[in-house]
C-alpha positions in Angstrom: -20.9 0.5 57.3 -20.1 -2.4 59.6 -18.7 -5.6 58.1 -19.7 -8.7 60.1 -17.5 -11.7 59.1 -16.6 -15.1 60.3 -13.6 -17.4 59.7 -15.6 -20.4 58.4 -18.5 -20.9 56.0 -20.8 -22.3 58.7 -20.1 -19.5 61.1 -20.6 -17.0 58.3 -23.9 -18.7 57.4 -25.0 -18.5 61.0 -24.6 -14.7 61.1 -25.9 -14.3 57.6 -22.7 -12.9 56.3 -19.5 -13.8 54.3 -16.3 -15.3 55.4 -13.4 -13.0 56.2 -11.5 -14.5 53.3 -14.2 -13.8 50.8 -15.1 -10.3 51.8 -11.4 -9.2 52.0 -10.1 -11.5 49.3 -7.6 -13.0 51.7 -5.4 -16.0 50.6 -6.2 -19.4 51.8 -4.5 -22.8 52.0 -3.7 -24.3 48.6 -2.2 -27.7 47.9 -1.6 -28.4 51.5 0.5 -25.3 52.1 -0.3 -22.0 53.7 -0.7 -19.3 51.1 1.5 -16.3 51.4 0.1 -12.8 51.3 -0.1 -11.0 48.0 -1.3 -7.5 47.4 -4.3 -7.1 45.2 -3.7 -5.6 41.8 -4.6 -2.0 41.3 -7.9 -2.7 39.6 -9.0 -5.1 42.5 -7.8 -2.5 45.1 -9.9 0.1 43.3 -13.0 -2.1 43.3 -12.6 -3.1 46.9 -12.0 0.5 48.0 -15.3 1.5 46.3 -17.1 -1.5 47.9 -15.7 -0.7 51.3 -15.6 3.1 51.1 -18.0 3.5 54.0 -16.5 0.8 56.1 -16.1 2.0 59.7 -15.8 -1.2 61.6 -15.2 -4.9 61.3 -16.8 -7.5 63.6 -15.2 -11.0 63.2 -17.4 -13.6 64.9 -15.8 -16.8 66.3 -12.5 -15.0 67.0 -11.0 -18.2 68.4 -11.0 -19.6 64.9 -9.2 -16.6 63.3 -5.5 -17.4 63.0 -2.8 -14.8 63.7 -1.8 -15.1 60.1 -5.3 -14.3 58.9 -5.3 -11.2 61.2 -2.0 -10.1 59.7 -3.3 -10.6 56.2 -6.4 -8.6 57.0 -4.2 -5.8 58.3 -2.1 -5.9 55.1 -5.2 -6.0 52.9 -6.8 -2.9 54.6 -3.4 -1.1 54.6 -3.2 -1.6 50.8 -6.8 -0.8 50.0 -6.9 2.4 52.1 -3.3 3.5 51.5 -2.3 3.9 55.1 0.2 2.4 57.5 -2.3 2.6 60.3 -3.3 -0.7 62.0 -6.2 -2.3 60.1 -6.5 0.6 57.7 -7.7 2.9 60.6 -10.9 0.8 60.9 -12.3 -0.2 64.3 -12.4 -3.9 65.0 -14.6 -5.7 67.6 -13.8 -9.4 68.1 -16.7 -11.5 69.2 -16.4 -15.0 70.7 -14.6 -17.0 73.3 -10.8 -17.2 72.7 -10.8 -20.6 74.6 -13.2 -22.3 72.2 -12.2 -24.0 69.0 -8.8 -23.1 67.7 -8.1 -22.1 64.0 -8.4 -25.1 61.7 -4.9 -24.2 60.3 -2.6 -21.8 62.0 -2.1 -20.4 65.4 -4.6 -18.4 67.5 -4.5 -14.6 67.4 -2.9 -14.4 70.8 0.1 -16.6 69.8 3.4 -15.5 68.2 4.0 -16.4 64.6 5.7 -19.8 64.2 9.2 -19.7 62.7 10.1 -22.4 60.3 
């Protein structure tokens, strides 16, 4: 199985798929603040593992709009679901898009260091 995802609703609609946040249940911005990462509870992990059991690769479209924080959250999510410390849960990832197009709406691009506050 290959998961094609996008960082925004419009981009996801254009490729006929879901947003990266929805498919992987990633946290989003709430009340004007960036949401911190939280691990899914055991039941949610079990459901997601069943849903994604045949997942071999992930293709995020519009990579320029994926923030470095969202990529880190995706890594943690897959690490938790598949019970491994391997990068992105040992799944292949193919980024699609132009890194010099639109930046993430909130956050820093995937090629930038995390901001320290």
